[in-house]
TORPA-4810 file (N, C-alpha, C, O; in nm, 3 decimals):
<nodes>
NODE_1_14.453_9.346_7.247_14.479_9.203_7.238_14.360_9.123_7.291_14.334_9.011_7.247_M
NODE_2_14.288_9.181_7.387_14.173_9.109_7.442_14.070_9.076_7.335_14.007_8.970_7.339_N
NODE_3_14.053_9.167_7.240_13.957_9.142_7.132_14.001_9.022_7.048_13.918_8.940_7.008_E
NODE_4_14.130_9.012_7.022_14.182_8.898_6.945_14.166_8.771_7.026_14.120_8.670_6.974_I
NODE_5_14.204_8.775_7.153_14.197_8.656_7.237_14.054_8.608_7.258_14.031_8.489_7.280_F
NODE_6_13.958_8.699_7.253_13.819_8.662_7.282_13.761_8.561_7.183_13.665_8.491_7.214_S
NODE_7_13.820_8.554_7.064_13.769_8.458_6.966_13.853_8.330_6.962_13.840_8.250_6.869_S
NODE_8_13.938_8.310_7.063_14.022_8.191_7.070_14.011_8.126_7.208_13.973_8.190_7.306_H
NODE_9_14.046_7.996_7.212_14.036_7.920_7.336_14.166_7.921_7.416_14.165_7.890_7.535_K
NODE_10_14.276_7.956_7.351_14.405_7.951_7.419_14.480_7.821_7.392_14.571_7.785_7.466_G
NODE_11_14.441_7.752_7.284_14.509_7.628_7.246_14.633_7.660_7.163_14.635_7.758_7.088_D
NODE_12_14.735_7.577_7.178_14.862_7.598_7.108_14.845_7.608_6.956_14.916_7.686_6.892_R
NODE_13_14.754_7.531_6.899_14.736_7.530_6.754_14.679_7.662_6.703_14.670_7.681_6.581_Q
NODE_14_14.640_7.750_6.789_14.588_7.881_6.750_14.698_7.985_6.732_14.669_8.101_6.699_E
NODE_15_14.822_7.947_6.752_14.932_8.043_6.747_14.937_8.120_6.615_14.939_8.243_6.616_L
NODE_16_14.938_8.049_6.502_14.950_8.116_6.372_14.833_8.211_6.348_14.856_8.327_6.311_I
NODE_17_14.708_8.168_6.366_14.597_8.262_6.347_14.606_8.384_6.439_14.573_8.495_6.398_P
NODE_18_14.649_8.364_6.563_14.661_8.477_6.655_14.771_8.572_6.609_14.754_8.694_6.614_I
NODE_19_14.883_8.517_6.562_14.990_8.603_6.509_14.940_8.680_6.387_14.970_8.798_6.372_L
NODE_20_14.866_8.613_6.300_14.813_8.680_6.180_14.717_8.793_6.218_14.723_8.902_6.160_Q
NODE_21_14.629_8.767_6.312_14.534_8.870_6.355_14.605_8.987_6.423_14.568_9.102_6.404_E
NODE_22_14.707_8.955_6.501_14.784_9.059_6.569_14.856_9.146_6.467_14.856_9.269_6.478_T
NODE_23_14.916_9.083_6.368_14.985_9.160_6.264_14.886_9.243_6.183_14.918_9.355_6.144_Q
NODE_24_14.770_9.191_6.157_14.669_9.267_6.084_14.629_9.392_6.162_14.603_9.497_6.104_A
NODE_25_14.624_9.381_6.293_14.585_9.495_6.377_14.696_9.599_6.386_14.669_9.719_6.373_Q
NODE_26_14.820_9.555_6.408_14.930_9.649_6.432_15.018_9.674_6.310_15.100_9.766_6.312_F
NODE_27_15.003_9.595_6.203_15.085_9.597_6.082_15.226_9.541_6.106_15.312_9.550_6.019_R
NODE_28_15.247_9.483_6.222_15.368_9.409_6.256_15.342_9.340_6.389_15.233_9.354_6.445_Y
NODE_29_15.440_9.267_6.440_15.423_9.198_6.568_15.505_9.268_6.676_15.625_9.241_6.690_L
NODE_30_15.443_9.356_6.752_15.517_9.423_6.859_15.562_9.323_6.966_15.493_9.224_6.992_P
NODE_31_15.676_9.349_7.027_15.730_9.260_7.131_15.631_9.243_7.245_15.613_9.132_7.295_A
NODE_32_15.566_9.350_7.287_15.470_9.341_7.398_15.353_9.249_7.362_15.305_9.173_7.446_A
NODE_33_15.308_9.256_7.238_15.198_9.169_7.195_15.242_9.023_7.193_15.165_8.935_7.230_A
NODE_34_15.366_8.998_7.152_15.414_8.859_7.150_15.424_8.804_7.293_15.399_8.685_7.315_M
NODE_35_15.460_8.889_7.389_15.464_8.845_7.529_15.323_8.809_7.577_15.304_8.709_7.647_R
NODE_36_15.225_8.890_7.539_15.086_8.862_7.577_15.038_8.732_7.513_14.968_8.653_7.577_E
NODE_37_15.075_8.709_7.389_15.037_8.585_7.320_15.097_8.466_7.393_15.030_8.364_7.412_I
NODE_38_15.222_8.478_7.432_15.289_8.368_7.505_15.214_8.336_7.633_15.192_8.219_7.665_A
NODE_39_15.175_8.438_7.707_15.100_8.416_7.832_14.964_8.352_7.802_14.923_8.258_7.870_R
NODE_40_14.894_8.404_7.700_14.761_8.353_7.667_14.766_8.206_7.626_14.679_8.127_7.665_F
NODE_41_14.867_8.169_7.548_14.878_8.030_7.501_14.959_7.941_7.595_14.975_7.821_7.570_L
NODE_42_15.010_8.001_7.703_15.093_7.926_7.799_15.210_7.859_7.727_15.235_7.739_7.742_R
NODE_43_15.281_7.941_7.650_15.397_7.894_7.574_15.516_7.984_7.607_15.496_8.100_7.645_M
NODE_44_15.638_7.934_7.592_15.755_8.020_7.614_15.760_8.132_7.509_15.725_8.111_7.393_P
NODE_45_15.804_8.249_7.552_15.819_8.361_7.459_15.912_8.325_7.343_15.893_8.371_7.231_E
NODE_46_16.012_8.242_7.371_16.107_8.202_7.266_16.038_8.123_7.156_16.079_8.130_7.040_S
NODE_47_15.934_8.048_7.188_15.860_7.974_7.087_15.781_8.070_6.998_15.778_8.054_6.876_T
NODE_48_15.720_8.169_7.059_15.645_8.268_6.982_15.740_8.341_6.887_15.709_8.360_6.770_I
NODE_49_15.854_8.382_6.940_15.954_8.452_6.859_16.005_8.360_6.747_16.021_8.404_6.633_Y
NODE_50_16.031_8.235_6.779_16.081_8.140_6.679_15.985_8.121_6.563_16.026_8.119_6.447_G
NODE_51_15.858_8.107_6.595_15.758_8.090_6.490_15.745_8.219_6.408_15.736_8.214_6.285_V
NODE_52_15.746_8.332_6.476_15.727_8.459_6.405_15.846_8.494_6.316_15.830_8.568_6.219_S
NODE_53_15.963_8.443_6.347_16.079_8.470_6.260_16.097_8.361_6.154_16.166_8.383_6.054_T
NODE_54_16.035_8.247_6.172_16.045_8.139_6.074_15.966_8.171_5.948_16.013_8.146_5.837_F
NODE_55_15.847_8.225_5.964_15.759_8.253_5.850_15.779_8.394_5.799_15.774_8.490_5.875_Y
NODE_56_15.803_8.407_5.668_15.830_8.536_5.605_15.711_8.632_5.614_15.729_8.753_5.604_A
NODE_57_15.592_8.580_5.634_15.474_8.667_5.639_15.473_8.756_5.763_15.406_8.859_5.764_Q
NODE_58_15.546_8.718_5.867_15.544_8.795_5.990_15.657_8.897_5.993_15.770_8.868_5.953_F
NODE_59_15.625_9.015_6.040_15.721_9.126_6.046_15.737_9.171_6.191_15.639_9.185_6.264_K
NODE_60_15.861_9.194_6.231_15.890_9.239_6.368_15.911_9.389_6.376_15.928_9.445_6.485_L
NODE_61_15.909_9.454_6.263_15.918_9.600_6.259_15.797_9.652_6.183_15.742_9.581_6.098_T
NODE_62_15.755_9.774_6.212_15.634_9.827_6.147_15.647_9.833_5.996_15.751_9.872_5.942_P
NODE_63_15.542_9.795_5.927_15.535_9.807_5.782_15.482_9.945_5.746_15.413_10.009_5.824_L
NODE_64_15.516_9.989_5.627_15.463_10.114_5.577_15.316_10.099_5.540_15.265_9.988_5.526_G
NODE_65_15.250_10.213_5.526_15.109_10.211_5.486_15.093_10.157_5.344_14.990_10.099_5.310_R
NODE_66_15.195_10.178_5.262_15.194_10.127_5.125_15.308_10.026_5.111_15.422_10.053_5.149_R
NODE_67_15.275_9.909_5.057_15.375_9.804_5.037_15.408_9.798_4.888_15.321_9.773_4.805_I
NODE_68_15.534_9.821_4.857_15.583_9.813_4.719_15.660_9.681_4.707_15.752_9.655_4.784_I
NODE_69_15.621_9.600_4.609_15.692_9.474_4.583_15.741_9.474_4.439_15.665_9.502_4.346_R
NODE_70_15.867_9.443_4.422_15.927_9.436_4.289_15.959_9.291_4.259_16.024_9.223_4.339_V
NODE_71_15.911_9.244_4.145_15.936_9.105_4.104_16.082_9.089_4.066_16.138_9.173_3.995_C
NODE_72_16.142_8.981_4.112_16.280_8.951_4.073_16.289_8.817_3.998_16.395_8.755_3.991_R
NODE_73_16.175_8.773_3.944_16.172_8.650_3.865_16.252_8.665_3.737_16.295_8.775_3.702_G
NODE_74_16.272_8.556_3.668_16.358_8.555_3.549_16.311_8.653_3.442_16.390_8.733_3.393_T
NODE_75_16.184_8.647_3.405_16.135_8.736_3.299_16.153_8.882_3.338_16.195_8.964_3.256_A
NODE_76_16.123_8.915_3.463_16.137_9.053_3.508_16.284_9.094_3.515_16.320_9.206_3.478_C
NODE_77_16.367_9.003_3.563_16.510_9.033_3.571_16.567_9.064_3.433_16.639_9.162_3.415_H
NODE_78_16.534_8.980_3.336_16.585_8.996_3.200_16.537_9.127_3.138_16.607_9.188_3.057_V
NODE_79_16.417_9.170_3.175_16.358_9.290_3.114_16.379_9.418_3.196_16.315_9.520_3.169_R
NODE_80_16.468_9.413_3.296_16.508_9.537_3.362_16.455_9.563_3.502_16.451_9.678_3.545_G
NODE_81_16.415_9.459_3.575_16.364_9.479_3.710_16.468_9.543_3.802_16.432_9.618_3.893_A
NODE_82_16.594_9.513_3.780_16.699_9.571_3.866_16.702_9.722_3.853_16.718_9.793_3.952_T
NODE_83_16.686_9.773_3.731_16.683_9.919_3.711_16.561_9.980_3.779_16.569_10.087_3.838_K
NODE_84_16.448_9.911_3.770_16.325_9.959_3.835_16.345_9.962_3.986_16.311_10.060_4.052_V
NODE_85_16.400_9.854_4.041_16.425_9.848_4.185_16.521_9.959_4.228_16.497_10.026_4.329_L
NODE_86_16.628_9.979_4.153_16.724_10.085_4.186_16.657_10.222_4.186_16.686_10.305_4.273_N
NODE_87_16.569_10.246_4.091_16.499_10.375_4.083_16.406_10.394_4.204_16.399_10.503_4.261_E
NODE_88_16.337_10.288_4.242_16.249_10.296_4.359_16.332_10.324_4.484_16.296_10.410_4.565_I
NODE_89_16.442_10.252_4.500_16.529_10.273_4.616_16.579_10.418_4.621_16.582_10.480_4.728_E
NODE_90_16.617_10.471_4.506_16.666_10.608_4.499_16.556_10.706_4.537_16.579_10.799_4.615_K
NODE_91_16.438_10.687_4.482_16.327_10.780_4.507_16.279_10.776_4.652_16.244_10.879_4.708_R
NODE_92_16.277_10.657_4.712_16.227_10.644_4.849_16.337_10.662_4.954_16.308_10.688_5.071_L
NODE_93_16.462_10.647_4.913_16.572_10.660_5.007_16.587_10.540_5.099_16.642_10.551_5.209_G
NODE_94_16.539_10.424_5.053_16.550_10.300_5.131_16.593_10.187_5.038_16.586_10.200_4.916_I
NODE_95_16.638_10.077_5.096_16.673_9.956_5.022_16.561_9.854_5.041_16.476_9.867_5.130_K
NODE_96_16.562_9.752_4.956_16.464_9.644_4.968_16.471_9.585_5.109_16.579_9.562_5.163_A
NODE_97_16.354_9.563_5.168_16.347_9.510_5.304_16.334_9.620_5.409_16.322_9.590_5.528_G
NODE_98_16.335_9.746_5.366_16.329_9.858_5.460_16.197_9.934_5.447_16.122_9.917_5.350_E
NODE_99_16.171_10.018_5.546_16.053_10.102_5.550_16.099_10.247_5.566_16.194_10.275_5.640_T
NODE_100_16.031_10.338_5.499_16.067_10.480_5.511_16.041_10.527_5.654_15.956_10.472_5.724_T
NODE_101_16.116_10.628_5.696_16.103_10.680_5.833_15.962_10.728_5.866_15.919_10.720_5.981_D
NODE_102_15.891_10.777_5.766_15.754_10.827_5.790_15.650_10.714_5.787_15.530_10.739_5.798_D
NODE_103_15.697_10.589_5.772_15.611_10.470_5.768_15.512_10.473_5.652_15.406_10.410_5.658_L
NODE_104_15.546_10.547_5.546_15.458_10.552_5.430_15.480_10.432_5.338_15.384_10.373_5.289_E
NODE_105_15.607_10.394_5.315_15.640_10.287_5.221_15.726_10.180_5.284_15.818_10.209_5.361_Y
NODE_106_15.697_10.054_5.250_15.785_9.942_5.274_15.818_9.886_5.137_15.729_9.868_5.054_T
NODE_107_15.946_9.858_5.113_15.991_9.807_4.984_16.037_9.663_5.001_16.121_9.634_5.086_L
NODE_108_15.982_9.573_4.921_16.018_9.432_4.925_16.045_9.382_4.784_15.999_9.440_4.686_E
NODE_109_16.121_9.274_4.775_16.133_9.202_4.648_16.067_9.066_4.666_16.066_9.010_4.776_T
NODE_110_16.012_9.014_4.558_15.947_8.883_4.562_16.000_8.797_4.448_16.046_8.849_4.347_V
NODE_111_15.992_8.667_4.466_16.044_8.574_4.366_15.965_8.582_4.235_16.023_8.571_4.127_A
NODE_112_15.834_8.600_4.245_15.752_8.609_4.124_15.616_8.667_4.159_15.553_8.625_4.256_C
NODE_113_15.573_8.764_4.081_15.440_8.822_4.100_15.336_8.741_4.024_15.218_8.741_4.060_I
NODE_114_15.379_8.671_3.919_15.288_8.588_3.841_15.228_8.660_3.721_15.122_8.622_3.672_G
NODE_115_15.296_8.763_3.675_15.249_8.837_3.558_15.366_8.851_3.461_15.399_8.962_3.418_A
NODE_116_15.427_8.740_3.427_15.550_8.740_3.347_15.534_8.806_3.210_15.629_8.865_3.159_C
NODE_117_15.416_8.798_3.153_15.393_8.860_3.022_15.402_9.013_3.030_15.421_9.080_2.929_A
NODE_118_15.388_9.068_3.150_15.393_9.212_3.171_15.529_9.259_3.226_15.542_9.374_3.268_L
NODE_119_15.627_9.170_3.226_15.758_9.199_3.286_15.822_9.324_3.227_15.807_9.352_3.108_A
NODE_120_15.893_9.397_3.312_15.907_9.381_3.457_15.784_9.435_3.530_15.720_9.531_3.486_P
NODE_121_15.754_9.371_3.642_15.634_9.408_3.717_15.667_9.447_3.860_15.771_9.411_3.916_T
NODE_122_15.573_9.522_3.916_15.579_9.557_4.058_15.436_9.572_4.107_15.343_9.584_4.027_M
NODE_123_15.419_9.570_4.237_15.287_9.596_4.295_15.299_9.711_4.394_15.401_9.729_4.460_T
NODE_124_15.192_9.787_4.404_15.176_9.884_4.512_15.050_9.839_4.583_14.941_9.842_4.526_R
NODE_125_15.065_9.799_4.705_14.957_9.736_4.781_14.910_9.615_4.700_14.990_9.524_4.678_D
NODE_126_14.788_9.609_4.656_14.740_9.491_4.582_14.721_9.519_4.434_14.658_9.439_4.364_N
NODE_127_14.774_9.630_4.386_14.760_9.665_4.244_14.890_9.634_4.170_14.998_9.674_4.213_E
NODE_128_14.878_9.563_4.058_14.995_9.523_3.979_15.019_9.623_3.866_14.926_9.669_3.800_T
NODE_129_15.145_9.656_3.847_15.188_9.747_3.741_15.287_9.672_3.653_15.388_9.620_3.701_Y
NODE_130_15.258_9.666_3.523_15.342_9.593_3.430_15.417_9.682_3.334_15.393_9.802_3.324_G
NODE_131_15.510_9.617_3.263_15.594_9.687_3.165_15.656_9.811_3.228_15.656_9.920_3.171_K
NODE_132_15.709_9.791_3.349_15.765_9.901_3.426_15.894_9.952_3.365_15.969_9.877_3.301_M
NODE_133_15.918_10.080_3.386_16.043_10.145_3.347_16.078_10.241_3.459_15.998_10.266_3.549_S
NODE_134_16.198_10.295_3.454_16.235_10.391_3.557_16.145_10.514_3.550_16.116_10.575_3.653_T
NODE_135_16.100_10.551_3.432_16.010_10.667_3.418_15.873_10.639_3.480_15.812_10.729_3.538_K
NODE_136_15.824_10.516_3.468_15.692_10.482_3.521_15.691_10.473_3.674_15.586_10.479_3.737_K
NODE_137_15.810_10.459_3.734_15.818_10.451_3.879_15.759_10.575_3.944_15.684_10.565_4.041_V
NODE_138_15.791_10.693_3.891_15.739_10.818_3.947_15.587_10.821_3.943_15.524_10.870_4.037_A
NODE_139_15.526_10.770_3.837_15.381_10.766_3.827_15.320_10.679_3.936_15.219_10.714_3.997_E
NODE_140_15.382_10.564_3.959_15.329_10.469_4.057_15.347_10.521_4.199_15.258_10.507_4.283_V
NODE_141_15.463_10.581_4.227_15.490_10.628_4.362_15.421_10.761_4.393_15.393_10.791_4.509_L
NODE_142_15.393_10.839_4.291_15.331_10.968_4.313_15.428_11.067_4.373_15.550_11.047_4.367_G
NODE_143_15.376_11.173_4.429_15.458_11.283_4.480_15.525_11.252_4.614_15.604_11.332_4.663_D
NODE_144_15.494_11.137_4.673_15.550_11.105_4.805_15.695_11.060_4.801_15.759_11.052_4.905_R
NODE_145_15.747_11.030_4.683_15.885_10.984_4.675_15.980_11.099_4.702_15.944_11.215_4.682_S
NODE_146_16.101_11.067_4.747_16.201_11.170_4.780_16.231_11.257_4.659_16.243_11.379_4.673_K
NODE_147_16.242_11.197_4.541_16.271_11.277_4.420_16.156_11.371_4.391_16.177_11.482_4.341_A
NODE_148_16.034_11.329_4.423_15.918_11.414_4.399_15.905_11.527_4.499_15.835_11.625_4.475_G
NODE_149_15.975_11.514_4.614_15.967_11.615_4.719_16.072_11.725_4.701_16.064_11.829_4.766_Q
NODE_150_16.169_11.703_4.614_16.278_11.800_4.597_16.241_11.911_4.504_16.322_12.000_4.479_Q
</nodes>
């Protein structure tokens, strides 16, 4: 945390950038780090917690090394995103919003990926996959999925 704090003055308006840098380092916001941030900024811990839970970008539990996002926008929904999501959940053994026990995958849904012409779409990390089907899920997830391990 000292490395993060070294580039800041300790002003209240630095809270969001410090939270972002902390999450980038740890892949989530550990409780101990939030306590240190509160001390550094001379703010109540409840304020740090309140801000970190208000914004969807902040996570209080560890994220997986790979982030899978499934679009749930209208075009994707109409073209079978629910089936794709169900297949991913089955293969990984988790539901949307969860992370696998080995911290390999975090599964999220998003309102729109912005690739409606390729619906249904999903992303793995920063790579977009279009015209998804339940069969294509195995290709995207690779051998790390539960179904691939059996």
